[in-house]
N, C-alpha and C positions, 0 to 999 in steps of 0.2 A: 372737078371734083373726082368726080368716078371714075376719070381716067387716069388720073392718077394712084390711085388705090388699086384700080387693074394693074397696072402696071407693076406694084409693088410683089416681092417675093413671098412665098406664101405665110414663109415663118414670120417675115415682118407682119402681114396682116395679123398672124396667130398671136404674135406679142403685143401688137396696138390691141385687139379687143382682148385679149389678159390685162392689159391697162384699163382701160374702160372698164371694163366688170369690176374691178380691185377700186378705182374712183366712185365709179357707182355705188357700189357698196359704202365705202366711207362715208360718202354724202349724204345718202339716206342713212344711215346709222345715226349720219351727228344729228341729223334735222327731223328723223321720224322716233326715234330712240331717246337719244339723249337730251334734247330739248322739251319735247314732248314728255319726256320722263319730270323736268324738272318746273313744268308748268302747270301739267295738267293733276288735279288733286281729283279720287276715285269718289265718285258719289257727292261730288260738291258742286253744280256748275259755276256758281255766284264767285266759289275762293279761284277755281279755273281763272275764267274772267279776270277779277284782280291780279292773276300773275300774270296772265297777258297783257293787261294794258301795264304793270308794273315792271314789266319786263317788254316793254316791248321789241325794242332792238334786237334783245334774243328771238321773240318770236319770228322776227321776219330775217334774220339769218338763220333760223333754221327752215323756214321753206323755203329759202334763195338756195340756201342745200339740198332741199328736197330736190328744185325745182333742175339742179344741175346733174342732180343724180338720175334724174329725170331722162335729161340731156345724154348722156353718157352709155345710158339704157340704150336711147334709140341709136348710138356710134356703134355702139355694141353689137346692134341688130340687123347693121348694115353690115359691118363686118364679116359676122357669122355667114350672112347672107350671100356676102363674096366669096369666103372660104368653100363654104359647100355646095356650090353652084356648081361647080365641073361633077361633085356624086352624083346630084338629083336636080333639078331646077325645082321640079314642083314641088320638092321637100323642103328645099332652102326656105322659098317662099312661101312654104305654112307655114315654117317655124318664123319666119320674119314675122308674118300677118299674128301671131301668138302673143308674139313682144310685143308689138306696137299694140295690139288689145291691151295688153297687161300694163303699157306705159298710160295709154288712156285714160284704165280703172284707177292708175296711182294719181293721176293729176286731178280727176273731177272730186276726191274728197280734200284735194289740197287747196282746189282752188274757192269749193265753197267755204271752206275755212276761213281761207283768207278774207274773202269778202262779206261775211259776217262778224269777223273780228275787228275790221276793217269799220263799218259800219256801225258797230255797238257805243254805244253811250249810254253811261251809267246815271240811273237814277237818284237823283239825291232823294236821304230818305225825310 
């Protein structure tokens, strides 16, 4: 796959990077802003848990959308690395490193939230 990307023209690579960035922004916005905005109640953990349990499919759709956003962000990082490599290999590696660290930081809370919500069992009063 790396050979195909290397063979493509810089204009095509830049367009693919732009498309990946757009898809990442759309997926992350849907998963982290729209879905969480509907499910999370500020200052009330019990109401938030009830919303998540009551709209479990929406929660998982938002989680999957966030994961897809991270996948597109990783693809964007690869394309930016390939585009910037002729300019400065060390600078492009540094940029790719920071983007991948950012992706790891975004994945950690999302995975912890999904594990906590999937193992949560409400206690009957």
